[in-house]
ROPALO-682770 format. One record per residue: residue number from 1; x, z, y of N, C-alpha, C in turn. Coordinates in steps of 0.05 Angstrom, whole numbers. Atoms other than C-alpha are relative to their C-alpha. Example, Ala and Ser with C-alpha at 12.3 -4.5 7.8 and 13.67 -1.06 7.14 Angstrom:
! ROPALO-682770
REC|1|18|0|-24|246|156|-90|18|0|24
REC|2|-16|-1|-24|273|143|-21|-15|14|22
//
This chain:
! ROPALO-682770
REC|1|4|-25|-15|-454|-334|468|7|-4|30
REC|2|-6|3|-29|-457|-330|544|26|13|8
REC|3|-25|-11|-10|-391|-320|578|-2|4|30
REC|4|2|-5|-29|-391|-287|647|22|-16|15
REC|5|-19|16|-15|-354|-326|702|25|18|6
REC|6|-24|-16|-3|-282|-301|701|23|-17|10
REC|7|-19|21|-6|-246|-358|735|20|8|22
REC|8|-19|-7|-21|-212|-321|793|10|29|-5
REC|9|-11|-27|4|-167|-259|794|-18|21|13
REC|10|18|-21|-11|-212|-221|843|-25|5|-16
REC|11|24|-3|15|-273|-236|801|5|14|-26
REC|12|-7|-14|25|-239|-215|737|5|30|5
REC|13|-5|-28|-6|-216|-151|770|-26|15|6
REC|14|26|-13|-6|-286|-137|795|-16|6|-25
REC|15|13|-4|26|-314|-146|725|12|24|-15
REC|16|-13|-22|14|-262|-99|697|-8|27|12
REC|17|7|-26|-13|-278|-45|749|-29|7|-5
REC|18|29|-5|5|-353|-54|739|-4|11|-28
REC|19|2|-10|28|-346|-45|664|11|28|-3
REC|20|-12|-26|2|-299|13|671|-18|22|11
REC|21|18|-20|-12|-351|48|714|-22|8|-20
REC|22|21|-6|20|-400|45|655|11|12|-25
REC|23|-13|-11|24|-350|70|603|2|31|3
REC|24|-6|-29|1|-341|142|582|27|4|-15
REC|25|-26|-4|12|-271|167|566|2|29|-10
REC|26|-5|-27|12|-256|225|519|29|3|-6
REC|27|-29|-4|5|-184|250|521|4|10|-28
REC|28|-7|-10|26|-148|269|458|-6|30|-3
REC|29|4|-28|5|-168|334|427|26|13|-10
REC|30|-24|-15|7|-118|388|409|11|-9|-27
REC|31|-8|8|27|-117|365|336|17|-25|0
REC|32|-15|26|-2|-89|297|359|29|5|8
REC|33|-27|-4|-10|-26|330|387|20|7|-22
REC|34|-18|-6|23|2|351|319|9|-26|-13
REC|35|-9|24|14|45|299|283|-14|-3|-27
REC|36|13|4|26|15|268|221|19|8|-23
REC|37|-17|-5|23|40|287|151|15|-25|-8
REC|38|-16|23|10|92|243|118|-17|-16|-20
REC|39|15|17|18|64|184|80|10|5|-29
REC|40|-8|-5|28|64|200|5|14|-24|-12
REC|41|-17|22|12|114|160|-36|-17|-20|-15
REC|42|15|18|15|60|131|-80|-16|-20|17
REC|43|14|19|-19|22|102|-20|20|-19|12
REC|44|-21|18|-11|86|74|10|7|-21|-21
REC|45|-7|19|21|102|41|-57|-22|-20|-4
REC|46|23|18|3|32|11|-61|0|-23|19
REC|47|-1|21|-21|44|-28|3|29|-11|4
REC|48|-27|10|-1|117|-45|-11|0|-29|-10
REC|49|-2|29|7|140|-117|-22|30|-8|-1
REC|50|-28|9|0|204|-156|-37|9|-9|27
REC|51|-12|8|-25|251|-167|22|26|-14|-7
REC|52|12|9|-25|275|-208|58|-22|-21|-5
REC|53|20|20|2|217|-254|71|12|-28|1
REC|54|-9|28|0|224|-330|63|3|-10|28
REC|55|-2|12|-27|246|-372|123|-27|-11|9
REC|56|25|8|-12|189|-389|170|1|-29|10
REC|57|4|26|-13|163|-457|193|-12|5|27
REC|58|9|-5|-27|155|-456|269|-6|-26|14
REC|59|8|24|-12|116|-510|304|-8|5|29
REC|60|8|-3|-28|112|-515|381|-29|-10|3
REC|61|27|8|-5|40|-519|405|-4|-9|29
REC|62|2|7|-28|41|-518|482|16|20|17
REC|63|-15|-17|-19|78|-491|542|-18|7|24
REC|64|13|-9|-24|49|-451|599|22|11|19
REC|65|-20|-9|-19|85|-428|662|12|27|-8
REC|66|-9|-27|6|90|-356|637|4|6|-30
REC|67|-4|-4|29|91|-364|561|-1|-27|-15
REC|68|1|24|17|99|-413|504|-15|7|-26
REC|69|16|-5|24|55|-421|443|12|-15|-24
REC|70|-10|12|25|78|-434|371|-19|7|-23
REC|71|14|-6|25|47|-436|302|21|6|-21
REC|72|-21|-10|19|87|-397|250|-13|5|-27
REC|73|9|-6|27|79|-394|175|23|4|-19
REC|74|-20|-4|21|117|-370|114|-15|12|-25
REC|75|14|-10|24|100|-349|42|-3|30|0
REC|76|5|-29|3|70|-280|30|17|10|-23
REC|77|-16|-12|20|118|-237|-9|-14|25|-11
REC|78|14|-22|12|85|-189|-58|14|10|-25
REC|79|-10|-11|24|102|-144|-116|-23|12|-16
REC|80|19|-13|18|59|-127|-176|-27|-14|-2
REC|81|25|15|2|2|-177|-165|4|-28|11
REC|82|-1|28|-9|-11|-251|-154|-17|-2|25
REC|83|16|2|-25|-32|-265|-82|-22|-22|-2
REC|84|22|20|1|-99|-300|-74|4|-21|21
REC|85|-5|19|-21|-78|-333|-9|29|5|9
REC|86|-28|-7|0|-2|-337|-11|15|-8|26
REC|87|-14|8|-24|13|-359|61|-7|18|23
REC|88|3|-15|-25|23|-318|124|0|-20|23
REC|89|1|19|-22|1|-356|186|-8|16|26
REC|90|7|-13|-25|-1|-334|259|8|-17|23
REC|91|-7|13|-25|1|-360|330|18|19|16
REC|92|-20|-16|-14|61|-336|370|-1|-7|29
REC|93|1|3|-29|52|-327|445|25|14|11
REC|94|-26|-10|-8|123|-319|472|2|1|30
REC|95|-3|-3|-29|130|-291|542|26|-13|10
REC|96|-25|12|-11|180|-328|586|15|20|18
REC|97|-15|-20|-15|200|-263|622|27|5|-13
REC|98|-27|-2|11|275|-251|613|4|25|-16
REC|99|-8|-24|14|307|-202|566|-16|4|-26
REC|100|14|-7|24|283|-170|502|-26|15|8
REC|101|26|-9|-9|209|-158|510|-16|15|-22
REC|102|18|-12|20|157|-113|476|-18|-21|-13
REC|103|16|20|14|113|-148|425|-24|14|-13
REC|104|26|-10|11|42|-139|398|-8|-17|-24
REC|105|14|13|22|12|-155|330|-30|1|6
REC|106|29|1|-6|-60|-178|343|-15|-7|-25
REC|107|17|4|23|-110|-171|286|-28|-7|8
REC|108|25|11|-11|-173|-212|297|-26|10|-14
REC|109|26|-6|12|-247|-203|283|-4|-15|-26
REC|110|4|12|26|-277|-224|216|-9|-30|2
REC|111|11|27|-1|-313|-288|239|10|-15|25
REC|112|-7|15|-23|-302|-344|289|27|-13|-1
REC|113|-25|16|-1|-243|-386|311|18|10|22
REC|114|-19|-14|-17|-205|-336|355|-2|-5|30
REC|115|-1|5|-29|-229|-355|425|3|26|16
REC|116|-3|-26|-14|-236|-282|447|28|10|-3
REC|117|-27|-10|5|-170|-263|415|21|-15|15
REC|118|-20|15|-15|-131|-320|445|0|7|29
REC|119|1|-7|-28|-156|-301|514|15|26|5
REC|120|-14|-25|-4|-130|-230|505|30|-4|-5
REC|121|-28|5|6|-65|-254|474|15|-14|23
REC|122|-12|14|-22|-51|-302|531|3|18|24
REC|123|-2|-19|-23|-66|-247|582|23|19|-4
REC|124|-23|-17|5|-16|-201|548|26|-15|4
REC|125|-25|16|-3|36|-257|546|6|-5|29
REC|126|-4|4|-29|26|-272|620|12|25|13
REC|127|-9|-26|-11|42|-198|632|25|10|-14
REC|128|-26|-7|10|107|-198|594|2|9|-29
REC|129|0|-8|28|88|-183|522|0|-25|-18
REC|130|3|20|21|102|-228|462|-23|9|-18
REC|131|23|-7|16|41|-231|417|-2|-18|-24
REC|132|5|15|24|29|-252|345|-29|3|-8
REC|133|28|0|8|-44|-270|331|-2|-8|-29
REC|134|0|5|28|-50|-264|256|-25|-14|-8
REC|135|24|14|10|-97|-314|223|-11|15|-24
REC|136|13|-15|22|-146|-276|179|-1|-18|-25
REC|137|6|13|25|-154|-294|107|-28|8|-10
REC|138|27|-6|10|-218|-292|65|-3|30|-5
REC|139|6|-28|6|-247|-222|65|-30|3|0
REC|140|29|-2|3|-318|-222|39|-7|7|-29
REC|141|9|-6|26|-358|-198|-19|-13|-25|-11
REC|142|9|26|11|-370|-259|-64|-10|5|-28
REC|143|10|-3|28|-413|-263|-127|18|-14|-20
REC|144|-19|14|19|-358|-307|-157|23|18|-9
REC|145|-23|-17|6|-310|-248|-159|-9|29|-5
REC|146|5|-28|4|-308|-176|-183|5|16|26
REC|147|-4|-17|-24|-311|-119|-133|29|6|5
REC|148|-29|-7|-3|-238|-104|-146|15|-20|17
REC|149|-13|20|-16|-220|-168|-110|1|8|30
REC|150|0|-9|-27|-239|-136|-44|24|18|6
REC|151|-24|-16|-3|-185|-84|-54|25|-17|1
REC|152|-23|18|0|-135|-139|-70|3|-14|27
REC|153|-1|13|-26|-153|-175|-5|8|19|22
REC|154|-7|-20|-20|-148|-112|36|30|7|-2
REC|155|-28|-7|4|-81|-94|6|18|-23|10
REC|156|-15|24|-10|-55|-165|19|1|0|30
REC|157|1|0|-29|-78|-158|91|20|19|13
REC|158|-19|-19|-10|-36|-96|103|29|-11|-4
REC|159|-27|11|5|25|-129|71|6|-23|18
REC|160|-3|22|-18|13|-191|113|8|9|28
REC|161|-7|-11|-26|16|-150|177|29|10|0
REC|162|-27|-11|2|80|-116|154|21|-22|1
REC|163|-20|22|1|114|-183|141|1|-15|27
REC|164|-1|10|-27|94|-208|210|18|17|17
REC|165|-18|-19|-15|128|-146|238|29|-6|-8
REC|166|-27|8|9|189|-165|195|11|-24|17
REC|167|-8|24|-15|191|-233|229|5|6|29
REC|168|-2|-6|-29|180|-206|299|26|16|5
REC|169|-21|-19|-5|233|-152|292|28|-13|1
REC|170|-26|13|0|290|-202|281|1|-23|21
REC|171|-1|20|-21|271|-249|338|17|9|23
REC|172|-19|-7|-20|324|-251|391|-12|12|25
REC|173|12|-8|-25|276|-240|449|-20|23|-3
REC|174|18|-23|5|236|-183|416|17|25|-2
REC|175|-12|-27|3|255|-110|425|-13|13|-24
REC|176|13|-10|24|244|-83|354|-9|29|2
REC|177|9|-28|-5|235|-12|382|-25|1|16
REC|178|24|0|-17|175|-34|424|-20|-20|-12
REC|179|20|17|12|125|-65|376|-26|16|-4
REC|180|26|-14|3|51|-46|377|-21|-18|-14
REC|181|21|16|12|-15|-70|348|-26|2|16
REC|182|26|1|-14|-83|-90|377|-19|-13|-20
REC|183|19|11|19|-143|-100|332|-29|4|9
REC|184|28|-1|-8|-217|-114|343|-17|-4|-25
REC|185|19|2|22|-273|-102|292|15|3|-27
REC|186|-15|-1|24|-245|-118|223|30|1|5
REC|187|-28|-2|-8|-179|-128|258|8|28|9
REC|188|-5|-28|-7|-185|-57|285|4|17|-25
REC|189|-3|-14|26|-195|-31|214|27|-5|-12
REC|190|-27|8|10|-133|-70|193|22|14|15
REC|191|-20|-13|-16|-94|-41|251|4|29|-7
REC|192|-2|-29|8|-110|31|230|15|2|-26
REC|193|-13|-2|26|-88|18|159|29|-7|2
REC|194|-28|7|-3|-24|-17|180|15|22|15
REC|195|-13|-22|-15|-9|40|229|9|22|-18
REC|196|-6|-22|19|-9|89|171|26|-6|-16
REC|197|-22|6|19|43|51|129|23|-15|13
REC|198|-21|16|-13|85|12|180|11|16|24
REC|199|-10|-17|-21|129|59|221|12|-15|24
REC|200|-11|15|-23|157|3|266|-21|-6|21
REC|201|21|3|-20|89|-2|300|-2|26|15
REC|202|-2|-24|-16|94|47|357|-25|7|17
REC|203|25|-5|-15|26|41|392|-22|-18|-9
REC|204|22|14|13|-43|19|372|-25|1|18
REC|205|26|1|-14|-105|-4|410|-20|-11|-20
REC|206|19|6|21|-165|-5|363|-28|0|11
REC|207|26|4|-11|-232|-32|384|-21|-7|-21
REC|208|24|7|16|-300|-33|349|5|2|-30
REC|209|-6|-4|28|-273|-7|283|-16|23|-11
REC|210|14|-22|12|-302|42|233|8|3|-29
REC|211|-6|-4|28|-298|69|163|-21|19|-12
REC|212|-17|14|18|-302|74|106|-9|-29|-3
REC|213|8|28|5|-303|1|83|-26|-1|-16
REC|214|26|0|13|-359|16|33|-23|8|18
REC|215|21|-8|-18|-399|52|87|-7|-23|19
REC|216|5|23|-18|-391|-8|134|-16|-22|-14
REC|217|14|21|15|-411|-58|81|-28|7|-8
REC|218|26|-7|10|-470|-19|55|-20|7|22
REC|219|18|-8|-21|-499|4|122|-3|-20|23
REC|220|1|19|-22|-487|-56|167|-27|-14|1
REC|221|24|16|-4|-547|-92|197|6|-28|9
REC|222|-9|26|-9|-507|-154|213|-3|-20|-23
REC|223|4|19|22|-527|-216|173|26|-12|-10
REC|224|-26|9|9|-453|-235|170|8|16|-25
REC|225|-7|-17|23|-448|-177|120|-24|3|-19
REC|226|22|-5|17|-519|-168|94|-7|-23|-18
REC|227|6|23|17|-529|-239|69|18|-3|-24
REC|228|-18|1|23|-466|-241|25|-6|23|-19
REC|229|6|-23|16|-485|-171|1|-25|-5|-17
REC|230|25|6|15|-555|-194|-19|5|-20|-22
REC|231|-7|20|20|-527|-255|-55|15|13|-23
REC|232|-16|-13|21|-478|-211|-93|-18|16|-18
REC|233|18|-16|16|-532|-163|-116|-18|-17|-18
REC|234|18|18|16|-578|-220|-138|15|-13|-23
REC|235|-15|15|21|-525|-259|-176|11|19|-22
REC|236|-12|-19|18|-494|-197|-208|-20|18|-14
REC|237|21|-18|12|-560|-162|-224|6|29|4
REC|238|-7|-28|-6|-537|-98|-191|-19|12|20
REC|239|14|-14|-21|-573|-46|-150|20|7|22
REC|240|-17|-8|-23|-547|-24|-82|16|25|-8
REC|241|-14|-25|8|-530|44|-113|24|-7|-18
REC|242|-22|8|18|-488|11|-168|23|-13|15
REC|243|-21|13|-16|-451|-32|-118|15|20|17
REC|244|-13|-21|-17|-438|27|-72|20|16|-17
REC|245|-18|-16|17|-408|66|-130|25|-16|-7
REC|246|-23|16|8|-364|8|-152|19|-4|24
REC|247|-18|3|-23|-338|-3|-81|17|25|4
REC|248|-14|-25|-5|-319|70|-75|21|5|-22
REC|249|-20|-3|22|-284|68|-143|24|-18|4
REC|250|-21|21|0|-244|5|-128|17|0|26
REC|251|-14|4|-25|-225|8|-54|18|23|6
REC|252|-20|-20|-7|-161|46|-40|10|-6|28
REC|253|-10|8|-27|-141|7|23|-23|3|20
REC|254|23|-7|-16|-189|41|70|9|16|24
REC|255|-9|-15|-24|-183|67|142|-4|30|-2
REC|256|4|-29|2|-212|135|125|21|13|-18
REC|257|-21|-10|18|-162|145|68|27|1|13
REC|258|-26|3|-12|-103|123|110|2|13|27
REC|259|-1|-11|-27|-123|153|177|16|26|3
REC|260|-15|-25|-4|-91|222|164|30|-5|5
REC|261|-29|6|-3|-22|187|165|6|-16|25
REC|262|-3|14|-26|-33|154|233|4|21|22
REC|263|-5|-18|-23|-5|188|295|-21|-5|21
REC|264|21|6|-20|-67|195|340|11|0|29
REC|265|-12|0|-27|-21|207|400|10|-28|8
REC|266|-9|28|-6|-1|133|395|-22|-20|-1
REC|267|23|17|5|-71|106|391|-21|3|22
REC|268|23|0|-18|-128|87|438|-23|-13|-16
REC|269|23|10|15|-196|79|405|-22|-8|19
REC|270|23|9|-16|-254|39|435|-24|-3|-18
REC|271|24|0|16|-324|50|407|-23|-11|16
REC|272|25|10|-12|-387|10|423|-23|19|-8
REC|273|19|-21|7|-442|62|427|-26|-11|-12
REC|274|24|12|12|-497|13|404|7|-20|-22
REC|275|-10|18|20|-458|-19|347|-17|1|-25
REC|276|16|3|24|-503|-44|291|14|-15|-22
REC|277|-15|15|19|-449|-84|255|19|19|-16
REC|278|-16|-20|12|-395|-33|240|-15|26|-2
REC|279|16|-24|-1|-443|23|258|13|22|16
REC|280|-11|-21|-17|-433|76|311|7|24|-16
REC|281|-6|-23|17|-436|130|258|26|-4|-15
REC|282|-25|5|14|-380|97|220|24|0|19
REC|283|-22|-1|-20|-339|89|283|7|30|6
REC|284|-5|-28|-5|-347|164|296|13|13|-24
REC|285|-14|-10|24|-327|179|224|30|-6|2
REC|286|-28|8|-2|-263|140|236|14|17|22
REC|287|-11|-16|-21|-251|177|301|7|28|-10
REC|288|-5|-27|11|-257|244|265|24|-1|-20
REC|289|-22|3|19|-210|220|209|27|-3|14
REC|290|-25|4|-16|-159|200|262|7|25|17
REC|291|-5|-26|-15|-163|272|291|-5|-3|30
REC|292|10|1|-28|-198|252|355|21|-9|20
REC|293|-19|11|-20|-149|206|392|-15|-5|26
REC|294|14|9|-25|-163|185|464|-19|-22|-6
REC|295|22|18|7|-228|146|461|-15|-9|24
REC|296|17|11|-21|-265|99|507|-26|-9|-14
REC|297|26|7|10|-340|92|494|-12|-22|18
REC|298|10|23|-14|-366|23|514|-30|-1|-1
REC|299|29|0|0|-439|16|535|-12|-26|-10
REC|300|9|26|11|-452|-43|489|-4|3|-30
REC|301|1|3|28|-467|-64|418|25|-15|-9
REC|302|-24|12|11|-417|-98|372|5|-28|12
REC|303|-3|27|-11|-430|-169|398|-2|0|30
REC|304|1|-1|-30|-450|-152|469|25|12|12
REC|305|-26|-10|-10|-383|-118|474|18|-23|10
REC|306|-13|23|-12|-361|-189|490|2|2|30
REC|307|0|-3|-29|-379|-172|561|21|20|10
REC|308|-23|-18|-8|-323|-121|560|26|-14|-1
REC|309|-25|15|3|-272|-177|552|19|5|24
REC|310|-19|-6|-22|-244|-167|623|13|27|-3
REC|311|-11|-27|4|-235|-93|608|19|1|-23
REC|312|-18|0|23|-204|-106|540|27|-13|8
REC|313|-25|11|-10|-152|-150|575|15|19|18
REC|314|-12|-18|-20|-140|-102|632|11|25|-14
REC|315|-9|-25|14|-136|-40|587|22|-5|-19
REC|316|-22|6|18|-91|-75|537|27|0|14
REC|317|-25|1|-16|-38|-89|590|7|29|9
REC|318|-6|-28|-10|-45|-18|619|10|18|-23
REC|319|-7|-18|23|-42|17|551|28|-7|-10
REC|320|-26|7|12|18|-22|524|23|3|20
REC|321|-20|-6|-20|55|-16|590|7|30|0
REC|322|-4|-29|1|46|59|585|15|8|-25
REC|323|-11|-9|26|66|64|512|25|-15|-9
REC|324|-22|17|10|115|7|501|20|-9|21
REC|325|-17|13|-21|141|-23|566|16|21|15
REC|326|-17|-18|-15|200|12|597|23|-14|12
//
C-alpha cells in the first residue's frame, strides 16, 4: 500500500493538519456524561484468571535516543478452560524520559505484521509514553473448528490484555494509575471489551471498530473475512442464516454486550465513514451502545484510513496527554 512521504516534522505536521481539516468531530452527548453501571459479578468472574502471572522473559531488541524496545513473553494464565495459544507476547517500547511514566496497551489490527502499529507506538514512546504492542493470536472462523471456538479466542484475548496490564502495573518506571489503551480495527473491538472489564485502564482511543462480532463477520465485504466465511459454510454444509444464528448463540465476548459497562467519558472513538470491512453501520451501532462518546469521523474507508496515520499519531499523543499525562 502506498505510504505518503512523512520524513520530516513539518511535513508530518502538515499531513496531520490537512487530514484534521477533512474530519468531522462530534462531542459527547449528554448520555455519555453518566457513569456506567457496575460490572455484574458473573461477567467479572467470566474474565477472571489465577494470579500472580508467571515470570516474564524479556529480550532487548534495540535502543533509540528517546526509547528502548524489548520483546516480552510469559504463559497465559486461565481458569476453567484450556488455552488454545498459551503464550502472551508483546513488544515493549519503554520511554527514556525520567520518572514513572504513563503507559498504553496497544491492540493491533487483525492482519499484517504491525508496521502501522509500530509507527504509532514509537511515536507515543518518543513523546514520553511506555507502550505494549500486544501480538495478536489466531482469530478467524475455521472449518476445522466449531463456532464456539471463536468465543474461546475472544475470551482469551480479553484475559491476555488484562495480564499485560498486570505486567505493566508492577514495572518500576510505569505509573499504574495512568494506563490506557489504543486499538485499531479488531484491536479497537478488543479495546472496548477490555475497557469494560479492566478498571485499571483509565482512557481508551478506539479506531475503526464496530459491533456486534456476528454483524461484522456476516456483513463485511472484505475478502479477509468473506473467504474464510465461504470456506466454513462449504465445508460445514451450513447456510448463512444457520451460521448467523450459531454465532449469536455462542459469542458472549462482544463489544455491544460489554459496551454498557464502559465509561464513554474516558473514550475517543474514530469512525471511517466509508468502511466496508467493519461496516460503517456496525461502527455506528457500537457508538450508540457506548452512549455516544466523543467521536471523530474520518473521510476514508477501512484501508484508505492508512492515510490518516499522521493524524492517528498526533491525536494519540494529544488524547493521552489530556487524559493520562499530568
